[in-house]
N, C-alpha and C positions, 0 to 999 in steps of 0.2 A: 308724190312728194312732199306736196302739202300735208298728205295724212301721214306721213313718217314723220315730219316737222311737230305736228300736234302731238305726236306719241311720245316724242322726245322730248318737250316741254312738259308734258302730264307727268312723265317720269322722274324729272327732275322737281319738279313741285313737290310729288309724292316723297321722294328722297328727304326732300328739305322739312316735310312736317315729322317724317320719321325721326330724323337727326334731332328736332326740335323735343320730341316727346320723349326720347331716349336722355336727353342731357337736363340733368338736375342741378340745377345752380347751386344749392347748397352742399354740394359734395366738393365743391372747390371752395378754397378760403377767401372769406368774405372782407377781411381785413389785413391791416400791414400786422405783421407777427412782429412783436416788440418784448423785450424784456424788461420788468419794472419789480422793484421791492413792494411787496405788500404792505400797505397803511403808509407808503410815502406821497400821497395824493393829499392827504392832510397834515404832512411834515410832521406833526408829533403822534407817535403811538404809545398808548400807556401799554405796560407789560408788567401782571404780577409776578413779583416773587416771593417765596415764604422766606422768613428769618429761621437762621437755624445754625447750627454748628458746623454742619458740613457743605461744601460747594453746592448751590441751587443750578438746576438745569433751566437753559433758557434757550431761546430760539429766534432767530429771524426768518420771513420766508421770501423767496422771490419766485417770481411766477412769469408766465408768456400770456401774450394777450392773442386775441384772433378766435376766430369761430371754430376751428379746429384744433385737435391736440397736435402737438409735435411729433414729425415723424423721425426725429434723429436727437439724439442727445445733445444740451447744451450746457457748455462748461461755463459758470458764472464767478468771476473773481471779486470780491468786495474790499474796501479799504475803509479807515475812518476818514471824517472830515470834521474836526472839532470846530471851525470856522463857523459851522451851521449854527452851534449854539449861539454864539455870539451876535449874529445874524439875527438870529430869531427874537433873542432877548431884547435886541434894541428896536426891533420892528413891532411887537407884539406886547412885550411884558415890561417896556419902560418904566411903569409906575407901579409895576406889581411889586409885594413886599417878599416874595420869594420868588429868584429866578432860576433856572436851570444850569445846573454845574456838571460838568465831566466827570466821571466816576475816575477816581484814581486807577491805574493799572495793575496795582496789588491786590484790586479787588474782583479781577475778573481774568479769564483765562480761555481763549480761543484757541481749539486745536486745530484748527484751519481757517483761513479765510476763503475757501474755494468752495462750491458745491456744485453738483451736477442735477438740473432737470432731465429725468429719463424721457426716452422718447414714449410717447403716449400720456404722459404724466402734464399736468397741468402746472404745478409748482414742487419747489424742493426747499426742504428748511436746512439750516446753517446753524447747528448746535453750537453753545458755549455755556461758560459756569460763571455764576456770581459768587462771590462770599460776602454774604449779606450779613454776619454775625459783626456788631459793632457799628454798621450804618447809622446814621441817624434819620429818626422818622420824618422829620420837618425838612430835610433838605430833598432838593428836587434832581436826583441824580440822575444822568443822563448818558447814554451812548450814542455816537451816531455810525451813520454806515452810508457807504456811496458805492454803485457800481463801477467797477474799474475797468473791466473788458469781459466780454462775452465771446464765446468761440464762434457763433454764428447768429443768425438775425440781428437786430440793433436793439440798443438802450434806448427806452421810453425816454423823450428828452425832458419830462417833468418829473416823474415818479421815479427818481434814481437816488434820492438823498432822504434819508430818515433820521429823526432824533427820536430814539427810544426813552421814554422815561421810564424808570422803575418805580413799580408801586409797590412797597414793601407791605406783605400781610402774613398772619398766623391762623390757625383755625378757629380764633375768637372774632378776629374784626369783620368788619363789614356794614351794611344798613340795616337798621333795627328799628322796630316799631316800639317806642317807648311809651307806657302806660303806666303813671306812677302818680303819687299824692305827695304834695307840699305841705309840711306843718310847721308853724313858729313853735318854738319851743320856750316855755316857762321857765323861771328859777329852779324849778323843782323838776324840769326835763317832762312835764306833762305835754301832750300834743293840742295845740290851739289853733284855730283858723286855716282847715284843712282847703287844700286847692288842687284841683285835679288838672292833668296835662295829659295831652297824648298828641305824639311827634313822632316823624323821623330823627333818627340820630345817627351820623356817622360815628364808627366806632374804629378807632385808627390801631393797628398794630405797632407797638413801640420796640418791642424785640419777638421772641417766639414765644415768651409766657406774658405780656403784658400788654393791654388796650388800653386806649384812653379816649374820654369824650368831653364834650363840653357840657357842664353840671347843668341841672335842670331845665328850662324853656329857653334859656338863651340861643341866641343865632349862632351859626359860626361866622368866625369873625370875616369881615369884610376885606376883600381884596383891594380895596382902594385905601387900607390903613398902610400908615408908613412901615417900614419892617419893624422899626421900634415899637410903634403901636400894635402891631399885628402879634410879634410874641409877646408882650406884657398882656395882651389877652388871654392868651393860651396859658401863659403861666399863672394868672391869677384866677382862673376859671375852669380850670379841667380836673377830671377825677379820673383816677388809675386803678383799673382791677387787676391784680397780681396773681396768676395761676400757682399754686403751691403743689408741694410733692404729695400731697395727701388728696388732692382733688378740689380742695376749696379755693376760694379768692381772698386775698386781702384787700382792703381798701382804703386807698390813700390819695392825697392832694397830689397833682402835678409838681408843682413847685412852689405857690404862694397859699393856695387855698387851704384853709386848715379842715382837713375831714376827720372825723373819728367814730368810734363805735360802729365800724362798719362792718356787714358781712354780706356776701354774695357767694351763690353757687350757679352752677351750669349744666343745662342738660336739654336735649333735645332741641338744639339752638334757639335756647332762651336762659335769659339772665334772671335770677330770682334777688334781687338786691334791697338793703336798706343801710343807710349812711346820714350820719349826723354832720352837718357843716357850720362853719362860723363866718358871717358876711357882714361887714361894717357894723360889728358890736353886738349883733344880734345872732340867735343858733337857729338853727332850721332842721328839719328831718326830711331825708326823702325815700320813700318806698313805693316799690312797684315792681314792674317786669321788661325786659326789652327782648321782643322776639325777632329771629331774622325772617 
């Protein structure tokens, strides 16, 4: 009898060891399956939209969390949530010279506010279209998204609301390394007192054919300025390169800066330029390159 009991206990122990060896915990879901908007963790997400005469394609992504891919389709319906913009502006941008503003409905088109994350996938995109022509480059246009419903699993309690900031671009905009020389011009137009500069410069799309940047080595306007001071700085200190039909660029001041005798060309992600400008009664010349 005692022998039989020992054999029985040994069989149970061997069976338990074999069960433990066969079971891989990583084959089972390790986390709670939830649906969330990609980028919503940071509340605001920047999305580059090209300037163009035709509607431009954009998208928002929704995804599922967890250690394993989903084994069934998940239908997700989104809606807007404009009050999020006011909440964010009042909480984080109360002193900012430019605040987020909701994009007017005539400038966007959503074929559908629903999308499906297919079984085996991690995410799905919801496409829509932006009419970028005519939108001002200095406005912080935004669209808001909120998960309204999911067919299965649950909504993530935090990452369900997103402000999408539309950042307008064209083929010439971006961050450039400026290498240039500034000259003071005498009454005869001769170059005097050369000063070299080498700095990063943000080149901003104004529309599909124009870009704008801060003149010479001036810093970008501070976000601590008032709205009036912020835009006065831009109006007084910006240069515009405008792409022409023949491939060349005209060079002008943005609003108040007097720029003349300007030439510019673009090839292999590099501008070569020279222009004269007047500042506080003196004339100067800036000549150099800007390389992406």
